[in-house]
DRENTORKOL-3810 file (N, C-alpha, C; in nm, 4 decimals):
REM DRENTORKOL-3810
@n.u->0.1166; n.v->0.8042; n.w->4.1150; ca.u->0.2571; ca.v->0.7757; ca.w->4.0965; c.u->0.2751; c.v->0.6245; c.w->4.0877
@n.u->0.3632; n.v->0.5828; n.w->4.0017; ca.u->0.3809; ca.v->0.4396; ca.w->3.9826; c.u->0.4420; c.v->0.3749; c.w->4.1065
@n.u->0.4243; n.v->0.2469; n.w->4.1154; ca.u->0.4727; ca.v->0.1711; ca.w->4.2310; c.u->0.6237; c.v->0.1852; c.w->4.2481
@n.u->0.6983; n.v->0.1805; n.w->4.1387; ca.u->0.8444; ca.v->0.1919; ca.w->4.1469; c.u->0.8829; c.v->0.3267; c.w->4.2063
@n.u->0.8181; n.v->0.4334; n.w->4.1587; ca.u->0.8503; ca.v->0.5662; ca.w->4.2101; c.u->0.8134; c.v->0.5790; c.w->4.3575
@n.u->0.7029; n.v->0.5191; n.w->4.3967; ca.u->0.6636; ca.v->0.5228; ca.w->4.5376; c.u->0.7669; c.v->0.4531; c.w->4.6246
@n.u->0.8135; n.v->0.3391; n.w->4.5793; ca.u->0.9117; ca.v->0.2626; ca.w->4.6567; c.u->1.0428; c.v->0.3406; c.w->4.6680
@n.u->1.0900; n.v->0.3937; n.w->4.5569; ca.u->1.2160; ca.v->0.4691; ca.w->4.5585; c.u->1.2037; c.v->0.5915; c.w->4.6479
@n.u->1.0926; n.v->0.6639; n.w->4.6355; ca.u->1.0749; ca.v->0.7850; ca.w->4.7155; c.u->1.0564; c.v->0.7549; c.w->4.8644
@n.u->1.0120; n.v->0.6345; n.w->4.8984; ca.u->0.9913; ca.v->0.5971; ca.w->5.0382; c.u->1.1203; c.v->0.5506; c.w->5.1067
@n.u->1.2246; n.v->0.5257; n.w->5.0289; ca.u->1.3509; ca.v->0.4800; ca.w->5.0878; c.u->1.4128; c.v->0.5900; c.w->5.1731
@n.u->1.4779; n.v->0.5521; n.w->5.2802; ca.u->1.5492; ca.v->0.6517; ca.w->5.3600; c.u->1.6563; c.v->0.7214; c.w->5.2752
@n.u->1.6734; n.v->0.8486; n.w->5.2978; ca.u->1.7683; ca.v->0.9281; ca.w->5.2189; c.u->1.9078; c.v->0.8661; c.w->5.2183
@n.u->1.9531; n.v->0.8160; n.w->5.3322; ca.u->2.0864; ca.v->0.7567; ca.w->5.3419; c.u->2.1001; c.v->0.6374; c.w->5.2482
@n.u->1.9965; n.v->0.5544; n.w->5.2420; ca.u->2.0014; ca.v->0.4374; ca.w->5.1539; c.u->2.0066; c.v->0.4802; c.w->5.0077
@n.u->1.9299; n.v->0.5807; n.w->4.9730; ca.u->1.9316; ca.v->0.6289; ca.w->4.8346; c.u->2.0671; c.v->0.6894; c.w->4.7995
@n.u->2.1264; n.v->0.7616; n.w->4.8920; ca.u->2.2555; ca.v->0.8239; ca.w->4.8658; c.u->2.3638; c.v->0.7194; c.w->4.8399
@n.u->2.3559; n.v->0.6066; n.w->4.9090; ca.u->2.4572; ca.v->0.5026; ca.w->4.8942; c.u->2.4596; c.v->0.4435; c.w->4.7534
@n.u->2.3470; n.v->0.4424; n.w->4.6858; ca.u->2.3414; ca.v->0.3863; ca.w->4.5502; c.u->2.2546; c.v->0.4756; c.w->4.4610
@n.u->2.2832; n.v->0.6059; n.w->4.4638; ca.u->2.2021; ca.v->0.7042; ca.w->4.3929; c.u->2.1925; c.v->0.6763; c.w->4.2427
@n.u->2.2994; n.v->0.6332; n.w->4.1805; ca.u->2.2969; ca.v->0.6078; ca.w->4.0365; c.u->2.1942; c.v->0.5002; c.w->4.0013
@n.u->2.1874; n.v->0.3957; n.w->4.0823; ca.u->2.0899; ca.v->0.2885; ca.w->4.0584; c.u->1.9470; c.v->0.3413; c.w->4.0704
@n.u->1.9201; n.v->0.4180; n.w->4.1749; ca.u->1.7845; ca.v->0.4685; ca.w->4.1957; c.u->1.7478; c.v->0.5746; c.w->4.0922
@n.u->1.8451; n.v->0.6519; n.w->4.0472; ca.u->1.8186; ca.v->0.7464; ca.w->3.9389; c.u->1.7770; c.v->0.6724; c.w->3.8121
@n.u->1.8468; n.v->0.5632; n.w->3.7844; ca.u->1.8138; ca.v->0.4843; ca.w->3.6655; c.u->1.6729; c.v->0.4274; c.w->3.6766
@n.u->1.6393; n.v->0.3726; n.w->3.7933; ca.u->1.5044; ca.v->0.3173; ca.w->3.8130; c.u->1.3987; c.v->0.4259; c.w->3.7968
@n.u->1.4233; n.v->0.5422; n.w->3.8552; ca.u->1.3267; ca.v->0.6517; ca.w->3.8490; c.u->1.3099; c.v->0.7011; c.w->3.7063
@n.u->1.4206; n.v->0.7213; n.w->3.6368; ca.u->1.4143; ca.v->0.7701; ca.w->3.4987; c.u->1.3387; c.v->0.6728; c.w->3.4091
@n.u->1.3693; n.v->0.5453; n.w->3.4211; ca.u->1.3015; ca.v->0.4448; ca.w->3.3379; c.u->1.1531; c.v->0.4353; c.w->3.3723
@n.u->1.1199; n.v->0.4457; n.w->3.5003; ca.u->0.9791; ca.v->0.4404; ca.w->3.5418; c.u->0.9025; c.v->0.5605; c.w->3.4852
@n.u->0.9630; n.v->0.6785; n.w->3.4911; ca.u->0.8985; ca.v->0.7979; ca.w->3.4354; c.u->0.8787; c.v->0.7838; c.w->3.2847
@n.u->0.9801; n.v->0.7304; n.w->3.2173; ca.u->0.9712; ca.v->0.7101; ca.w->3.0726; c.u->0.8560; c.v->0.6149; c.w->3.0377
@n.u->0.8491; n.v->0.5037; n.w->3.1073; ca.u->0.7437; ca.v->0.4055; ca.w->3.0799; c.u->0.6060; c.v->0.4602; c.w->3.1160
@n.u->0.5962; n.v->0.5314; n.w->3.2277; ca.u->0.4673; ca.v->0.5886; ca.w->3.2652; c.u->0.4249; c.v->0.6954; c.w->3.1645
@n.u->0.5216; n.v->0.7717; n.w->3.1132; ca.u->0.4901; ca.v->0.8701; ca.w->3.0102; c.u->0.4307; c.v->0.8057; c.w->2.8867
@n.u->0.4885; n.v->0.6942; n.w->2.8451; ca.u->0.4337; ca.v->0.6214; ca.w->2.7303; c.u->0.2948; c.v->0.5687; c.w->2.7581
@n.u->0.2731; n.v->0.5175; n.w->2.8770; ca.u->0.1409; ca.v->0.4661; ca.w->2.9129; c.u->0.0383; c.v->0.5787; c.w->2.9168
@n.u->0.0766; n.v->0.6936; n.w->2.9726; ca.u->-0.0154; ca.v->0.8068; ca.w->2.9765; c.u->-0.0504; c.v->0.8547; c.w->2.8364
@n.u->0.0470; n.v->0.8557; n.w->2.7470; ca.u->0.0186; ca.v->0.8955; ca.w->2.6080; c.u->-0.0802; c.v->0.7982; c.w->2.5452
@n.u->-0.0599; n.v->0.6706; n.w->2.5680; ca.u->-0.1494; ca.v->0.5687; ca.w->2.5138; c.u->-0.2916; c.v->0.5878; c.w->2.5653
@n.u->-0.3051; n.v->0.6327; n.w->2.6899; ca.u->-0.4358; ca.v->0.6538; ca.w->2.7515; c.u->-0.4927; c.v->0.7933; c.w->2.7229
@n.u->-0.4262; n.v->0.8672; n.w->2.6351; ca.u->-0.4663; ca.v->1.0041; ca.w->2.5983; c.u->-0.4620; c.v->1.1002; c.w->2.7162
@n.u->-0.3764; n.v->1.0726; n.w->2.8117; ca.u->-0.3514; ca.v->1.1642; ca.w->2.9235; c.u->-0.2265; c.v->1.2444; c.w->2.8871
@n.u->-0.2461; n.v->1.3329; n.w->2.7893; ca.u->-0.1338; ca.v->1.3980; ca.w->2.7238; c.u->-0.0496; c.v->1.4856; c.w->2.8164
@n.u->-0.1137; n.v->1.5643; n.w->2.9010; ca.u->-0.0365; ca.v->1.6508; ca.w->2.9908; c.u->0.0510; c.v->1.5691; c.w->3.0852
@n.u->-0.0039; n.v->1.4613; n.w->3.1392; ca.u->0.0740; ca.v->1.3739; ca.w->3.2274; c.u->0.1889; c.v->1.3083; c.w->3.1514
@n.u->0.1626; n.v->1.2683; n.w->3.0284; ca.u->0.2663; ca.v->1.2048; ca.w->2.9466; c.u->0.3816; c.v->1.3018; c.w->2.9220
@n.u->0.3481; n.v->1.4244; n.w->2.8858; ca.u->0.4507; ca.v->1.5253; ca.w->2.8599; c.u->0.5301; c.v->1.5538; c.w->2.9865
@n.u->0.4616; n.v->1.5680; n.w->3.0989; ca.u->0.5295; ca.v->1.5931; ca.w->3.2261; c.u->0.6268; c.v->1.4802; c.w->3.2603
@n.u->0.5812; n.v->1.3561; n.w->3.2458; ca.u->0.6665; ca.v->1.2414; ca.w->3.2791; c.u->0.7883; c.v->1.2330; c.w->3.1877
@n.u->0.7682; n.v->1.2534; n.w->3.0582; ca.u->0.8811; ca.v->1.2455; ca.w->2.9652; c.u->0.9798; c.v->1.3595; c.w->2.9903
@n.u->0.9294; n.v->1.4786; n.w->3.0169; ca.u->1.0197; ca.v->1.5904; ca.w->3.0489; c.u->1.0984; c.v->1.5619; c.w->3.1761
@n.u->1.0321; n.v->1.5053; n.w->3.2748; ca.u->1.1003; ca.v->1.4720; ca.w->3.4003; c.u->1.2053; c.v->1.3624; c.w->3.3767
@n.u->1.1728; n.v->1.2643; n.w->3.2953; ca.u->1.2682; ca.v->1.1569; ca.w->3.2655; c.u->1.3923; c.v->1.2121; c.w->3.1950
@n.u->1.3726; n.v->1.3101; n.w->3.1075; ca.u->1.4861; ca.v->1.3659; ca.w->3.0329; c.u->1.5820; c.v->1.4441; c.w->3.1214
@n.u->1.5407; n.v->1.4796; n.w->3.2413; ca.u->1.6305; ca.v->1.5493; ca.w->3.3336; c.u->1.7443; c.v->1.4590; c.w->3.3795
@n.u->1.7264; n.v->1.3280; n.w->3.3651; ca.u->1.8300; ca.v->1.2315; ca.w->3.4015; c.u->1.9210; c.v->1.2117; c.w->3.2800
@n.u->2.0048; n.v->1.3094; n.w->3.2545; ca.u->2.0863; ca.v->1.3115; ca.w->3.1330; c.u->2.1864; c.v->1.1964; c.w->3.1260
@n.u->2.2321; n.v->1.1485; n.w->3.2398; ca.u->2.3314; ca.v->1.0414; ca.w->3.2389; c.u->2.2695; c.v->0.9030; c.w->3.2191
@n.u->2.1375; n.v->0.8942; n.w->3.2179; ca.u->2.0694; ca.v->0.7657; ca.w->3.2041; c.u->2.0412; c.v->0.7340; c.w->3.0577
@n.u->1.9971; n.v->0.8355; n.w->2.9851; ca.u->1.9573; ca.v->0.8160; ca.w->2.8460; c.u->2.0641; c.v->0.8710; c.w->2.7520
@n.u->2.0814; n.v->0.8036; n.w->2.6404; ca.u->2.1768; ca.v->0.8510; ca.w->2.5401; c.u->2.1197; c.v->0.9741; c.w->2.4693
@n.u->2.2040; n.v->1.0404; n.w->2.3922; ca.u->2.1586; ca.v->1.1559; ca.w->2.3148; c.u->2.0471; c.v->1.1164; c.w->2.2181
@n.u->2.0602; n.v->0.9994; n.w->2.1592; ca.u->1.9590; ca.v->0.9515; ca.w->2.0655; c.u->1.8269; c.v->0.9259; c.w->2.1368
@n.u->1.8336; n.v->0.8638; n.w->2.2542; ca.u->1.7110; ca.v->0.8380; ca.w->2.3308; c.u->1.6427; c.v->0.9683; c.w->2.3727
@n.u->1.7223; n.v->1.0665; n.w->2.4157; ca.u->1.6629; ca.v->1.1956; ca.w->2.4540; c.u->1.6031; c.v->1.2657; c.w->2.3325
@n.u->1.6692; n.v->1.2564; n.w->2.2180; ca.u->1.6141; ca.v->1.3156; ca.w->2.0952; c.u->1.4825; c.v->1.2479; c.w->2.0582
@n.u->1.4756; n.v->1.1170; n.w->2.0757; ca.u->1.3512; ca.v->1.0442; ca.w->2.0480; c.u->1.2413; c.v->1.0858; c.w->2.1441
@n.u->1.2760; n.v->1.1071; n.w->2.2706; ca.u->1.1759; ca.v->1.1523; ca.w->2.3672; c.u->1.1248; c.v->1.2917; c.w->2.3305
@n.u->1.2145; n.v->1.3794; n.w->2.2870; ca.u->1.1722; ca.v->1.5127; ca.w->2.2446; c.u->1.0780; c.v->1.5039; c.w->2.1249
@n.u->1.1103; n.v->1.4153; n.w->2.0317; ca.u->1.0222; ca.v->1.3948; ca.w->1.9160; c.u->0.8876; c.v->1.3397; c.w->1.9613
@n.u->0.8895; n.v->1.2457; n.w->2.0554; ca.u->0.7645; ca.v->1.1897; ca.w->2.1078; c.u->0.6799; c.v->1.2978; c.w->2.1745
@n.u->0.7444; n.v->1.3876; n.w->2.2479; ca.u->0.6709; ca.v->1.4964; ca.w->2.3121; c.u->0.6036; c.v->1.5830; c.w->2.2063
@n.u->0.6731; n.v->1.6088; n.w->2.0970; ca.u->0.6129; ca.v->1.6850; ca.w->1.9875; c.u->0.4906; c.v->1.6155; c.w->1.9303
@n.u->0.4993; n.v->1.4852; n.w->1.9139; ca.u->0.3858; ca.v->1.4067; ca.w->1.8617; c.u->0.2701; c.v->1.4108; c.w->1.9603
@n.u->0.3010; n.v->1.3946; n.w->2.0876; ca.u->0.1961; ca.v->1.3975; ca.w->2.1905; c.u->0.1266; c.v->1.5330; c.w->2.1918
@n.u->0.2033; n.v->1.6407; n.w->2.1802; ca.u->0.1435; ca.v->1.7744; ca.w->2.1770; c.u->0.0497; c.v->1.7898; c.w->2.0578
@n.u->0.0913; n.v->1.7381; n.w->1.9424; ca.u->0.0043; ca.v->1.7457; ca.w->1.8233; c.u->-0.1216; c.v->1.6617; c.w->1.8411
@n.u->-0.1081; n.v->1.5446; n.w->1.9022; ca.u->-0.2268; ca.v->1.4619; ca.w->1.9289; c.u->-0.3217; c.v->1.5333; c.w->2.0233
@n.u->-0.2661; n.v->1.5998; n.w->2.1248; ca.u->-0.3473; ca.v->1.6740; ca.w->2.2204; c.u->-0.4227; c.v->1.7862; c.w->2.1487
@n.u->-0.3520; n.v->1.8629; n.w->2.0657; ca.u->-0.4144; ca.v->1.9717; ca.w->1.9901; c.u->-0.5239; c.v->1.9185; c.w->1.8980
@n.u->-0.4960; n.v->1.8069; n.w->1.8335; ca.u->-0.5938; ca.v->1.7465; ca.w->1.7428; c.u->-0.7191; c.v->1.7050; c.w->1.8182
@n.u->-0.6996; n.v->1.6476; n.w->1.9344; ca.u->-0.8136; ca.v->1.6037; ca.w->2.0150; c.u->-0.8930; c.v->1.7238; c.w->2.0661
@n.u->-0.8243; n.v->1.8312; n.w->2.1027; ca.u->-0.8931; ca.v->1.9510; ca.w->2.1506; c.u->-0.9780; c.v->2.0141; c.w->2.0412
@n.u->-0.9301; n.v->2.0079; n.w->1.9170; ca.u->-1.0056; ca.v->2.0625; ca.w->1.8034; c.u->-1.1335; c.v->1.9824; c.w->1.7827
@n.u->-1.1260; n.v->1.8515; n.w->1.8026; ca.u->-1.2412; ca.v->1.7643; ca.w->1.7813; c.u->-1.3496; c.v->1.7856; c.w->1.8862
@n.u->-1.3101; n.v->1.8314; n.w->2.0037; ca.u->-1.4064; ca.v->1.8482; ca.w->2.1138; c.u->-1.4694; c.v->1.9800; c.w->2.1071
END
Protein backbone atom coordinates (compact mmCIF):
# COMPACT_ATOMS: atom_id res chain seq x y z
CA UNK A 1 0.00 0.00 0.00
CA UNK A 2 1.31 3.42 -0.83
CA UNK A 3 2.61 5.72 1.86
CA UNK A 4 -0.29 8.16 1.47
CA UNK A 5 -2.84 5.39 1.94
CA UNK A 6 -0.99 4.08 4.98
CA UNK A 7 -0.96 7.51 6.57
CA UNK A 8 -4.65 8.16 5.88
CA UNK A 9 -5.67 4.71 7.13
CA UNK A 10 -3.59 5.16 10.31
CA UNK A 11 -5.39 8.37 11.29
CA UNK A 12 -7.84 8.14 14.16
CA UNK A 13 -11.41 7.75 12.90
CA UNK A 14 -12.49 11.00 14.59
CA UNK A 15 -9.81 12.98 12.76
CA UNK A 16 -10.80 11.47 9.42
CA UNK A 17 -14.47 12.19 10.04
CA UNK A 18 -13.74 15.86 10.71
CA UNK A 19 -12.31 16.33 7.21
CA UNK A 20 -13.55 13.25 5.34
CA UNK A 21 -13.80 15.00 1.96
CA UNK A 22 -10.11 15.92 2.07
CA UNK A 23 -9.01 12.39 2.98
CA UNK A 24 -11.31 10.88 0.35
CA UNK A 25 -9.66 13.08 -2.25
CA UNK A 26 -6.17 12.06 -1.09
CA UNK A 27 -7.12 8.37 -1.10
CA UNK A 28 -8.78 8.50 -4.51
CA UNK A 29 -5.84 10.30 -6.11
CA UNK A 30 -3.33 7.94 -4.48
CA UNK A 31 -5.24 4.90 -5.78
CA UNK A 32 -5.39 6.45 -9.25
CA UNK A 33 -1.65 7.14 -9.33
CA UNK A 34 -0.76 3.73 -7.91
CA UNK A 35 -3.00 2.12 -10.53
CA UNK A 36 -1.06 3.88 -13.27
CA UNK A 37 2.24 2.84 -11.74
CA UNK A 38 1.11 -0.77 -11.45
CA UNK A 39 0.03 -0.77 -15.10
CA UNK A 40 3.43 0.60 -16.10
CA UNK A 41 5.09 -2.22 -14.13
CA UNK A 42 2.83 -4.81 -15.84
CA UNK A 43 1.10 -5.59 -12.54
CA UNK A 44 -2.20 -5.61 -14.36
CA UNK A 45 -4.47 -7.11 -11.70
CA UNK A 46 -3.25 -4.61 -9.10
CA UNK A 47 -3.67 -1.76 -11.58
CA UNK A 48 -7.25 -2.77 -12.35
CA UNK A 49 -8.07 -3.16 -8.65
CA UNK A 50 -6.65 0.28 -7.81
CA UNK A 51 -8.43 2.05 -10.66
CA UNK A 52 -11.74 0.36 -9.81
CA UNK A 53 -11.31 1.36 -6.18
CA UNK A 54 -10.48 4.95 -7.17
CA UNK A 55 -13.63 5.15 -9.31
CA UNK A 56 -15.76 4.43 -6.23
CA UNK A 57 -15.01 8.02 -5.17
CA UNK A 58 -17.59 9.47 -7.56
CA UNK A 59 -17.48 12.97 -6.09
CA UNK A 60 -13.71 13.27 -6.64
CA UNK A 61 -13.45 12.56 -10.35
CA UNK A 62 -15.48 14.12 -13.13
CA UNK A 63 -17.55 12.03 -15.52
CA UNK A 64 -14.85 12.47 -18.14
CA UNK A 65 -12.11 11.33 -15.76
CA UNK A 66 -14.12 8.25 -14.76
CA UNK A 67 -14.79 7.45 -18.43
CA UNK A 68 -11.05 7.73 -19.10
CA UNK A 69 -10.32 5.39 -16.19
CA UNK A 70 -12.81 2.87 -17.57
CA UNK A 71 -11.11 3.10 -20.96
CA UNK A 72 -7.72 2.65 -19.28
CA UNK A 73 -9.00 -0.45 -17.50
CA UNK A 74 -10.05 -1.85 -20.87
CA UNK A 75 -6.57 -1.20 -22.28
CA UNK A 76 -4.93 -2.78 -19.24
CA UNK A 77 -7.11 -5.88 -19.61
CA UNK A 78 -6.11 -6.19 -23.27
CA UNK A 79 -2.43 -5.79 -22.38
CA UNK A 80 -2.82 -8.49 -19.73
CA UNK A 81 -4.49 -10.85 -22.22
CA UNK A 82 -1.80 -10.12 -24.80
CA UNK A 83 0.95 -10.87 -22.30
CA UNK A 84 -0.75 -14.10 -21.21
CA UNK A 85 -0.90 -15.27 -24.84
CA UNK A 86 2.84 -14.65 -25.21
CA UNK A 87 3.68 -16.75 -22.15
